LOTI-675035 format. One record per residue: residue number from 1; residue in three letters; x, y, z of N, C-alpha, C, O in turn. Coordinates in Angstrom, 3 decimals. Atoms other than C-alpha are relative to their C-alpha. Last residue first. Layout:
N
r finu=NUM, papa=ALA, n.c1=X, n.c2=Y, n.c3=Z, ca.c1=X, ca.c2=Y, ca.c3=Z, c.c1=X, c.c2=Y, c.c3=Z, o.c1=X, o.c2=Y, o.c3=Z
...
% end
This chain:
88
r finu=88, papa=ILE, n.c1=-0.454, n.c2=0.477, n.c3=1.315, ca.c1=-1.356, ca.c2=21.534, ca.c3=10.566, c.c1=-1.167, c.c2=-0.122, c.c3=-0.948, o.c1=-0.987, o.c2=-0.509, o.c3=-2.103
r finu=87, papa=ASP, n.c1=-0.634, n.c2=-1.051, n.c3=0.797, ca.c1=-1.797, ca.c2=23.581, ca.c3=13.768, c.c1=0.468, c.c2=-0.460, c.c3=-1.382, o.c1=1.288, o.c2=0.224, o.c3=-1.994
r finu=86, papa=HIS, n.c1=0.935, n.c2=-1.088, n.c3=0.262, ca.c1=-4.304, ca.c2=21.553, ca.c3=15.803, c.c1=0.557, c.c2=1.019, c.c3=-0.987, o.c1=-0.192, o.c2=1.837, o.c3=-1.520
r finu=85, papa=PRO, n.c1=-0.311, n.c2=-1.295, n.c3=-0.615, ca.c1=-2.357, ca.c2=18.338, ca.c3=15.714, c.c1=-1.035, c.c2=1.048, c.c3=-0.360, o.c1=-1.837, o.c2=0.859, o.c3=-1.275
r finu=84, papa=ALA, n.c1=0.103, n.c2=-1.125, n.c3=0.921, ca.c1=-3.875, ca.c2=14.946, ca.c3=14.908, c.c1=0.290, c.c2=1.308, c.c3=0.720, o.c1=-0.319, o.c2=1.597, o.c3=1.751
r finu=83, papa=SER, n.c1=1.363, n.c2=-0.467, n.c3=0.229, ca.c1=-2.680, ca.c2=12.313, ca.c3=17.349, c.c1=0.030, c.c2=1.227, c.c3=-0.907, o.c1=1.057, o.c2=1.894, o.c3=-1.038
r finu=82, papa=VAL, n.c1=0.396, n.c2=-1.046, n.c3=-0.959, ca.c1=0.750, ca.c2=10.813, ca.c3=16.928, c.c1=-1.434, c.c2=0.401, c.c3=-0.309, o.c1=-1.945, o.c2=0.137, o.c3=-1.397
r finu=81, papa=ALA, n.c1=1.386, n.c2=-0.453, n.c3=0.130, ca.c1=2.088, ca.c2=7.668, ca.c3=15.242, c.c1=-0.307, c.c2=1.006, c.c3=1.108, o.c1=0.027, o.c2=0.788, o.c3=2.273
r finu=80, papa=THR, n.c1=0.801, n.c2=0.314, n.c3=-1.171, ca.c1=5.879, ca.c2=7.513, ca.c3=15.381, c.c1=-1.403, c.c2=0.556, c.c3=-0.202, o.c1=-1.574, o.c2=1.731, o.c3=-0.526
r finu=79, papa=GLY, n.c1=0.454, n.c2=-1.084, n.c3=-0.862, ca.c1=7.732, ca.c2=7.470, ca.c3=12.099, c.c1=-0.831, c.c2=-0.517, c.c3=1.161, o.c1=-1.254, o.c2=-1.673, o.c3=1.184
r finu=78, papa=GLN, n.c1=-0.994, n.c2=-0.221, n.c3=-1.043, ca.c1=9.601, ca.c2=4.524, ca.c3=10.624, c.c1=-0.380, c.c2=1.123, c.c3=0.955, o.c1=0.263, o.c2=1.310, o.c3=1.988
r finu=77, papa=GLU, n.c1=-0.410, n.c2=1.244, n.c3=-0.655, ca.c1=6.772, ca.c2=3.102, ca.c3=8.491, c.c1=0.944, c.c2=0.227, c.c3=1.180, o.c1=0.858, o.c2=-0.490, o.c3=2.177
r finu=76, papa=TYR, n.c1=1.147, n.c2=0.706, n.c3=-0.571, ca.c1=5.052, ca.c2=6.382, ca.c3=7.592, c.c1=0.458, c.c2=-1.208, c.c3=0.820, o.c1=0.035, o.c2=-1.379, o.c3=1.963
r finu=75, papa=VAL, n.c1=0.547, n.c2=-0.825, n.c3=-1.079, ca.c1=8.198, ca.c2=8.475, ca.c3=7.104, c.c1=-1.142, c.c2=-0.737, c.c3=0.695, o.c1=-1.241, o.c2=-0.715, o.c3=1.921
r finu=74, papa=SER, n.c1=-0.974, n.c2=-0.019, n.c3=-1.095, ca.c1=9.865, ca.c2=5.719, ca.c3=5.105, c.c1=-0.540, c.c2=0.776, c.c3=1.192, o.c1=-0.430, o.c2=0.331, o.c3=2.334
r finu=73, papa=GLU, n.c1=0.032, n.c2=1.310, n.c3=-0.650, ca.c1=6.730, ca.c2=5.186, ca.c3=2.999, c.c1=0.976, c.c2=-0.065, c.c3=1.177, o.c1=0.654, o.c2=-0.633, o.c3=2.220
r finu=72, papa=ALA, n.c1=1.156, n.c2=0.011, n.c3=-0.891, ca.c1=6.474, ca.c2=8.913, ca.c3=2.250, c.c1=-0.059, c.c2=-1.325, c.c3=0.749, o.c1=-0.424, o.c2=-1.348, o.c3=1.925
r finu=71, papa=SER, n.c1=1.268, n.c2=0.527, n.c3=0.497, ca.c1=9.948, ca.c2=8.757, ca.c3=0.770, c.c1=-1.097, c.c2=0.067, c.c3=1.058, o.c1=-0.830, o.c2=0.028, o.c3=2.259
r finu=70, papa=ILE, n.c1=0.312, n.c2=1.216, n.c3=-0.742, ca.c1=12.785, ca.c2=11.037, ca.c3=1.801, c.c1=-1.380, c.c2=-0.455, c.c3=-0.440, o.c1=-2.260, o.c2=0.369, o.c3=-0.691
r finu=69, papa=ASP, n.c1=1.409, n.c2=0.318, n.c3=-0.220, ca.c1=14.469, ca.c2=13.803, ca.c3=-0.165, c.c1=-0.138, c.c2=-1.267, c.c3=0.836, o.c1=0.840, o.c2=-1.961, o.c3=1.115
r finu=68, papa=LEU, n.c1=0.327, n.c2=0.474, n.c3=-1.341, ca.c1=17.756, ca.c2=15.566, ca.c3=-0.800, c.c1=-1.500, c.c2=-0.205, c.c3=0.158, o.c1=-2.286, o.c2=0.735, o.c3=0.048
r finu=67, papa=ASP, n.c1=-0.902, n.c2=1.044, n.c3=-0.474, ca.c1=19.513, ca.c2=16.141, ca.c3=-4.108, c.c1=-0.425, c.c2=-0.642, c.c3=1.317, o.c1=0.172, o.c2=-1.634, o.c3=1.736
r finu=66, papa=ASP, n.c1=-0.110, n.c2=1.079, n.c3=0.992, ca.c1=16.974, ca.c2=18.165, ca.c3=-6.105, c.c1=0.832, c.c2=-1.182, c.c3=0.485, o.c1=0.743, o.c2=-2.272, o.c3=-0.080
r finu=65, papa=ASN, n.c1=-0.575, n.c2=-0.492, n.c3=1.253, ca.c1=16.095, ca.c2=20.243, ca.c3=-3.025, c.c1=0.113, c.c2=-1.183, c.c3=-0.961, o.c1=-0.401, o.c2=-2.262, o.c3=-0.668
r finu=64, papa=TRP, n.c1=-0.579, n.c2=-1.291, n.c3=-0.360, ca.c1=14.323, ca.c2=19.873, ca.c3=0.311, c.c1=0.622, c.c2=0.674, c.c3=-1.212, o.c1=0.576, o.c2=1.897, o.c3=-1.346
r finu=63, papa=ALA, n.c1=-1.251, n.c2=-0.419, n.c3=0.623, ca.c1=12.008, ca.c2=17.036, ca.c3=-0.632, c.c1=0.422, c.c2=1.358, c.c3=0.531, o.c1=-0.406, o.c2=2.201, o.c3=0.879
r finu=62, papa=ILE, n.c1=-0.328, n.c2=-1.345, n.c3=-0.466, ca.c1=9.300, ca.c2=15.056, ca.c3=1.138, c.c1=1.353, c.c2=0.352, c.c3=-0.595, o.c1=2.286, o.c2=-0.451, o.c3=-0.556
r finu=61, papa=GLY, n.c1=-1.241, n.c2=-0.253, n.c3=-0.719, ca.c1=7.764, ca.c2=11.978, ca.c3=-0.422, c.c1=0.097, c.c2=1.445, c.c3=0.446, o.c1=-0.796, o.c2=2.259, o.c3=0.213
r finu=60, papa=TYR, n.c1=-0.761, n.c2=1.222, n.c3=-0.239, ca.c1=4.930, ca.c2=10.304, ca.c3=-2.303, c.c1=1.327, c.c2=0.208, c.c3=0.717, o.c1=2.104, o.c2=-0.735, o.c3=0.863
r finu=59, papa=GLY, n.c1=-0.029, n.c2=0.346, n.c3=-1.409, ca.c1=2.490, ca.c2=13.198, ca.c3=-1.991, c.c1=0.821, c.c2=-1.216, c.c3=0.354, o.c1=0.683, o.c2=-1.749, o.c3=1.455
r finu=58, papa=GLY, n.c1=0.676, n.c2=1.270, n.c3=-0.204, ca.c1=1.660, ca.c2=13.390, ca.c3=-5.692, c.c1=-0.010, c.c2=-0.462, c.c3=1.446, o.c1=-0.754, o.c2=-1.378, o.c3=1.794
r finu=57, papa=ALA, n.c1=1.201, n.c2=0.117, n.c3=0.831, ca.c1=4.206, ca.c2=16.101, ca.c3=-6.339, c.c1=-0.600, c.c2=-1.388, c.c3=0.188, o.c1=0.107, o.c2=-2.393, o.c3=0.098
r finu=56, papa=ASP, n.c1=-0.208, n.c2=0.270, n.c3=1.423, ca.c1=6.693, ca.c2=16.050, ca.c3=-3.482, c.c1=-1.338, c.c2=-0.063, c.c3=-0.730, o.c1=-2.381, o.c2=-0.315, o.c3=-0.127
r finu=55, papa=ILE, n.c1=0.562, n.c2=1.280, n.c3=0.409, ca.c1=5.689, ca.c2=17.618, ca.c3=-0.147, c.c1=0.240, c.c2=-0.149, c.c3=-1.501, o.c1=-0.071, o.c2=0.757, o.c3=-2.275
r finu=54, papa=LYS, n.c1=1.226, n.c2=-0.054, n.c3=0.813, ca.c1=8.017, ca.c2=20.472, ca.c3=0.698, c.c1=-0.468, c.c2=-1.415, c.c3=-0.297, o.c1=0.338, o.c2=-2.340, o.c3=-0.397
r finu=53, papa=ALA, n.c1=0.512, n.c2=1.302, n.c3=0.421, ca.c1=10.738, ca.c2=20.965, ca.c3=3.314, c.c1=-1.330, c.c2=0.167, c.c3=-0.717, o.c1=-2.187, o.c2=0.936, o.c3=-0.282
r finu=52, papa=ASN, n.c1=0.508, n.c2=-0.088, n.c3=1.371, ca.c1=11.996, ca.c2=24.570, ca.c3=3.391, c.c1=-0.506, c.c2=-1.343, c.c3=-0.531, o.c1=-0.675, o.c2=-1.500, o.c3=-1.740
r finu=51, papa=SER, n.c1=1.351, n.c2=-0.569, n.c3=-0.039, ca.c1=12.343, ca.c2=24.538, ca.c3=7.204, c.c1=-0.616, c.c2=0.155, c.c3=-1.390, o.c1=-1.802, o.c2=0.468, o.c3=-1.503
r finu=50, papa=PHE, n.c1=0.945, n.c2=0.918, n.c3=-0.634, ca.c1=15.300, ca.c2=22.181, ca.c3=6.919, c.c1=-1.432, c.c2=0.527, c.c3=-0.060, o.c1=-2.358, o.c2=-0.217, o.c3=-0.382
r finu=49, papa=LEU, n.c1=0.345, n.c2=1.106, n.c3=0.897, ca.c1=17.116, ca.c2=24.402, ca.c3=4.417, c.c1=-1.052, c.c2=-0.917, c.c3=0.621, o.c1=-2.028, o.c2=-1.269, o.c3=-0.041
r finu=48, papa=GLY, n.c1=1.354, n.c2=-0.040, n.c3=0.518, ca.c1=16.956, ca.c2=27.571, ca.c3=6.539, c.c1=-0.410, c.c2=-1.170, c.c3=-0.877, o.c1=-1.581, o.c2=-1.266, o.c3=-1.245
r finu=47, papa=ASN, n.c1=0.991, n.c2=-0.757, n.c3=-0.763, ca.c1=20.701, ca.c2=27.960, ca.c3=7.068, c.c1=-1.357, c.c2=0.018, c.c3=-0.709, o.c1=-1.456, o.c2=0.429, o.c3=-1.865
r finu=46, papa=ILE, n.c1=0.521, n.c2=-1.066, n.c3=0.861, ca.c1=22.646, ca.c2=25.283, ca.c3=5.231, c.c1=-1.156, c.c2=0.679, c.c3=0.729, o.c1=-2.202, o.c2=0.073, o.c3=0.964
r finu=45, papa=GLU, n.c1=-1.073, n.c2=-0.885, n.c3=0.458, ca.c1=24.771, ca.c2=23.200, ca.c3=7.606, c.c1=-0.479, c.c2=1.177, c.c3=-0.840, o.c1=0.172, o.c2=2.222, o.c3=-0.871
r finu=44, papa=THR, n.c1=-0.542, n.c2=-0.741, n.c3=-1.139, ca.c1=22.123, ca.c2=21.433, ca.c3=9.683, c.c1=1.004, c.c2=1.059, c.c3=-0.437, o.c1=1.255, o.c2=2.021, o.c3=0.289
r finu=43, papa=LEU, n.c1=1.132, n.c2=-0.578, n.c3=-0.724, ca.c1=19.979, ca.c2=20.221, ca.c3=6.781, c.c1=0.456, c.c2=0.822, c.c3=1.197, o.c1=-0.226, o.c2=1.764, o.c3=1.601
r finu=42, papa=SER, n.c1=0.244, n.c2=-1.333, n.c3=0.551, ca.c1=23.212, ca.c2=19.765, ca.c3=4.792, c.c1=-1.199, c.c2=0.668, c.c3=0.677, o.c1=-1.306, o.c2=1.894, o.c3=0.666
r finu=41, papa=ARG, n.c1=-0.690, n.c2=-0.996, n.c3=-0.831, ca.c1=23.979, ca.c2=16.897, ca.c3=7.140, c.c1=-0.222, c.c2=1.415, c.c3=-0.512, o.c1=-0.122, o.c2=2.379, o.c3=0.247
r finu=40, papa=PHE, n.c1=0.947, n.c2=-0.561, n.c3=-0.955, ca.c1=21.322, ca.c2=14.867, ca.c3=5.285, c.c1=0.643, c.c2=1.032, c.c3=0.927, o.c1=-0.064, o.c2=1.823, o.c3=1.552
r finu=39, papa=PRO, n.c1=0.891, n.c2=-0.993, n.c3=0.634, ca.c1=23.708, ca.c2=14.397, ca.c3=2.347, c.c1=-0.979, c.c2=0.648, c.c3=0.980, o.c1=-1.315, o.c2=1.821, o.c3=0.822
r finu=38, papa=THR, n.c1=-0.588, n.c2=-1.302, n.c3=0.277, ca.c1=26.350, ca.c2=12.812, ca.c3=4.654, c.c1=-0.961, c.c2=0.982, c.c3=-0.666, o.c1=-0.991, o.c2=2.141, o.c3=-0.253
r finu=37, papa=TYR, n.c1=-0.168, n.c2=-0.255, n.c3=1.433, ca.c1=24.195, ca.c2=9.944, ca.c3=5.867, c.c1=0.448, c.c2=1.430, c.c3=-0.269, o.c1=-0.220, o.c2=2.386, o.c3=0.127
r finu=36, papa=LYS, n.c1=-0.436, n.c2=1.158, n.c3=0.779, ca.c1=24.410, ca.c2=8.460, ca.c3=9.378, c.c1=0.352, c.c2=0.319, c.c3=-1.448, o.c1=1.290, o.c2=-0.262, o.c3=-1.994
r finu=35, papa=LYS, n.c1=-1.247, n.c2=0.587, n.c3=-0.521, ca.c1=24.288, ca.c2=11.443, ca.c3=11.733, c.c1=0.565, c.c2=-1.071, c.c3=-0.922, o.c1=1.782, o.c2=-1.213, o.c3=-1.039
r finu=34, papa=ILE, n.c1=-1.014, n.c2=-1.052, n.c3=0.065, ca.c1=21.712, ca.c2=13.380, ca.c3=9.693, c.c1=1.347, c.c2=-0.538, c.c3=0.467, o.c1=2.384, o.c2=-0.222, o.c3=-0.116
r finu=33, papa=LEU, n.c1=-0.439, n.c2=-0.084, n.c3=1.397, ca.c1=19.716, ca.c2=10.191, ca.c3=9.211, c.c1=1.092, c.c2=1.039, c.c3=-0.176, o.c1=2.021, o.c2=0.845, o.c3=-0.960
r finu=32, papa=PRO, n.c1=-0.783, n.c2=1.193, n.c3=0.350, ca.c1=19.604, ca.c2=9.602, ca.c3=12.977, c.c1=0.491, c.c2=0.005, c.c3=-1.444, o.c1=1.604, o.c2=-0.442, o.c3=-1.719
r finu=31, papa=LYS, n.c1=-1.358, n.c2=-0.006, n.c3=-0.568, ca.c1=18.628, ca.c2=13.269, ca.c3=13.528, c.c1=0.794, c.c2=-1.276, c.c3=-0.285, o.c1=1.982, o.c2=-1.177, o.c3=-0.590
r finu=30, papa=LEU, n.c1=-1.044, n.c2=0.076, n.c3=1.025, ca.c1=15.677, ca.c2=13.186, ca.c3=11.080, c.c1=1.418, c.c2=-0.105, c.c3=0.581, o.c1=2.360, o.c2=-0.355, o.c3=-0.171
r finu=29, papa=ASP, n.c1=-1.222, n.c2=-0.637, n.c3=-0.486, ca.c1=13.033, ca.c2=12.390, ca.c3=13.699, c.c1=1.109, c.c2=-0.210, c.c3=-1.032, o.c1=1.506, o.c2=-1.344, o.c3=-1.303
r finu=28, papa=PHE, n.c1=-1.215, n.c2=0.637, n.c3=0.497, ca.c1=9.683, ca.c2=11.574, ca.c3=12.095, c.c1=1.210, c.c2=0.817, c.c3=0.414, o.c1=1.308, o.c2=2.003, o.c3=0.100
r finu=27, papa=GLN, n.c1=-1.121, n.c2=-0.864, n.c3=-0.365, ca.c1=6.311, ca.c2=12.287, ca.c3=13.675, c.c1=1.265, c.c2=-0.755, c.c3=-0.385, o.c1=1.424, o.c2=-1.929, o.c3=-0.053
r finu=26, papa=ARG, n.c1=-1.256, n.c2=0.607, n.c3=-0.440, ca.c1=3.466, ca.c2=10.531, ca.c3=11.935, c.c1=1.028, c.c2=1.086, c.c3=0.286, o.c1=1.173, o.c2=2.054, o.c3=-0.460
r finu=25, papa=PHE, n.c1=-1.076, n.c2=-0.979, n.c3=-0.109, ca.c1=-0.169, ca.c2=11.553, ca.c3=11.481, c.c1=1.214, c.c2=-0.712, c.c3=0.563, o.c1=1.095, o.c2=-1.521, o.c3=1.484
r finu=24, papa=GLU, n.c1=-1.060, n.c2=0.193, n.c3=-0.988, ca.c1=-2.841, ca.c2=9.146, ca.c3=10.256, c.c1=0.975, c.c2=1.179, c.c3=-0.026, o.c1=1.153, o.c2=1.836, o.c3=-1.052
r finu=23, papa=GLY, n.c1=0.344, n.c2=-0.693, n.c3=-1.237, ca.c1=-5.956, ca.c2=10.283, ca.c3=8.372, c.c1=1.030, c.c2=-0.141, c.c3=1.107, o.c1=0.890, o.c2=0.484, o.c3=2.158
r finu=22, papa=ASP, n.c1=0.876, n.c2=0.891, n.c3=-0.766, ca.c1=-5.573, ca.c2=7.712, ca.c3=5.577, c.c1=-0.406, c.c2=0.614, c.c3=1.345, o.c1=-1.037, o.c2=-0.046, o.c3=2.170
r finu=21, papa=ASP, n.c1=1.327, n.c2=0.075, n.c3=0.600, ca.c1=-4.246, ca.c2=10.386, ca.c3=3.209, c.c1=-0.956, c.c2=-0.952, c.c3=0.722, o.c1=-2.160, o.c2=-0.919, o.c3=0.466
r finu=20, papa=PHE, n.c1=0.146, n.c2=0.911, n.c3=1.129, ca.c1=-1.308, ca.c2=11.075, ca.c3=5.466, c.c1=-1.451, c.c2=-0.119, c.c3=-0.449, o.c1=-2.382, o.c2=0.228, o.c3=0.278
r finu=19, papa=GLY, n.c1=1.342, n.c2=0.551, n.c3=0.042, ca.c1=-0.291, ca.c2=13.915, ca.c3=7.769, c.c1=-0.154, c.c2=-0.816, c.c3=-1.265, o.c1=0.371, o.c2=-0.445, o.c3=-2.315
r finu=18, papa=ALA, n.c1=0.658, n.c2=0.220, n.c3=1.285, ca.c1=3.402, ca.c2=14.499, ca.c3=8.342, c.c1=-1.385, c.c2=-0.583, c.c3=0.209, o.c1=-1.579, o.c2=-1.498, o.c3=1.010
r finu=17, papa=LEU, n.c1=1.337, n.c2=0.483, n.c3=-0.329, ca.c1=5.163, ca.c2=16.031, ca.c3=11.325, c.c1=-0.760, c.c2=-0.087, c.c3=-1.314, o.c1=-1.027, o.c2=0.925, o.c3=-1.962
r finu=16, papa=LEU, n.c1=1.057, n.c2=-0.215, n.c3=0.986, ca.c1=8.887, ca.c2=16.370, ca.c3=10.751, c.c1=-1.314, c.c2=-0.521, c.c3=0.567, o.c1=-1.334, o.c2=-1.518, o.c3=1.289
r finu=15, papa=ILE, n.c1=1.165, n.c2=0.878, n.c3=-0.070, ca.c1=11.413, ca.c2=16.728, ca.c3=13.568, c.c1=-0.989, c.c2=0.411, c.c3=-1.086, o.c1=-1.307, o.c2=1.590, o.c3=-1.241
r finu=14, papa=TYR, n.c1=0.047, n.c2=0.848, n.c3=1.192, ca.c1=14.829, ca.c2=18.262, ca.c3=13.004, c.c1=-1.077, c.c2=-1.084, c.c3=0.070, o.c1=-0.844, o.c2=-2.250, o.c3=-0.247
r finu=13, papa=ASP, n.c1=-0.823, n.c2=1.188, n.c3=-0.239, ca.c1=15.311, ca.c2=19.691, ca.c3=16.533, c.c1=-0.165, c.c2=-1.043, c.c3=-1.110, o.c1=-0.049, o.c2=-2.243, o.c3=-0.860
r finu=12, papa=PRO, n.c1=-1.379, n.c2=-0.116, n.c3=-0.479, ca.c1=12.554, ca.c2=22.249, ca.c3=16.110, c.c1=0.653, c.c2=-1.370, c.c3=0.200, o.c1=-0.026, o.c2=-2.384, o.c3=0.363
r finu=11, papa=HIS, n.c1=-0.060, n.c2=-0.393, n.c3=-1.404, ca.c1=9.442, ca.c2=21.363, ca.c3=14.108, c.c1=1.459, c.c2=0.067, c.c3=0.442, o.c1=2.328, o.c2=-0.521, o.c3=-0.202
r finu=10, papa=THR, n.c1=-1.320, n.c2=0.218, n.c3=-0.579, ca.c1=8.746, ca.c2=21.131, ca.c3=10.397, c.c1=-0.020, c.c2=0.554, c.c3=1.425, o.c1=-0.615, o.c2=1.597, o.c3=1.698
r finu=9, papa=ALA, n.c1=-0.515, n.c2=-1.095, n.c3=-0.823, ca.c1=5.143, ca.c2=20.749, ca.c3=9.267, c.c1=1.393, c.c2=-0.393, c.c3=0.482, o.c1=1.656, o.c2=-1.558, o.c3=0.781
r finu=8, papa=LEU, n.c1=-1.365, n.c2=0.087, n.c3=-0.518, ca.c1=3.637, ca.c2=18.668, ca.c3=6.501, c.c1=0.324, c.c2=1.228, c.c3=0.827, o.c1=-0.019, o.c2=2.354, o.c3=0.467
r finu=7, papa=SER, n.c1=-0.375, n.c2=-1.208, n.c3=-0.728, ca.c1=0.215, ca.c2=17.872, ca.c3=5.104, c.c1=1.361, c.c2=-0.218, c.c3=0.644, o.c1=1.764, o.c2=-1.349, o.c3=0.918
r finu=6, papa=THR, n.c1=0.939, n.c2=-1.065, n.c3=0.347, ca.c1=-1.213, ca.c2=15.431, ca.c3=2.554, c.c1=0.294, c.c2=1.307, c.c3=0.722, o.c1=-0.156, o.c2=2.369, o.c3=0.294
r finu=5, papa=ILE, n.c1=-0.047, n.c2=-1.090, n.c3=-0.966, ca.c1=1.502, ca.c2=12.780, ca.c3=2.483, c.c1=-0.925, c.c2=1.111, c.c3=-0.481, o.c1=-0.866, o.c2=1.525, o.c3=-1.638
r finu=4, papa=LYS, n.c1=-0.259, n.c2=-1.332, n.c3=0.545, ca.c1=0.514, ca.c2=9.770, ca.c3=0.429, c.c1=-0.037, c.c2=1.025, c.c3=1.121, o.c1=-0.918, o.c2=1.006, o.c3=1.981
r finu=3, papa=HIS, n.c1=0.530, n.c2=-1.066, n.c3=-0.837, ca.c1=0.825, ca.c2=6.199, ca.c3=1.642, c.c1=0.383, c.c2=1.333, c.c3=-0.615, o.c1=1.524, o.c2=1.531, o.c3=-1.033
r finu=2, papa=PHE, n.c1=-0.738, n.c2=-1.250, n.c3=0.039, ca.c1=1.292, ca.c2=3.435, ca.c3=-0.885, c.c1=-0.713, c.c2=1.030, c.c3=0.867, o.c1=-1.929, o.c2=1.205, o.c3=0.785
r finu=1, papa=MET, n.c1=0.837, n.c2=-1.183, n.c3=0.000, ca.c1=0.000, ca.c2=0.000, ca.c3=0.000, c.c1=0.882, c.c2=1.246, c.c3=0.000, o.c1=1.843, o.c2=1.336, o.c3=0.764
% end
């Protein structure tokens, strides 16, 4: 099953909050990826890059630029389920 992201918010400390087409919300911590994969370090090194996260066309991922993205499936499967927020 493919999950599509319908809403997205960035939060301090490199946390993403994504809403999905099935009504679920997932919180995803990017810090492990930042530590493990060199391309993700640019989120900490380039001022404002993290907060520029956008939902890819179709909702199948999150992208920051042409070189840095993450799939909706990764966020859904590895993220933590949270209740629906009031600000997204």
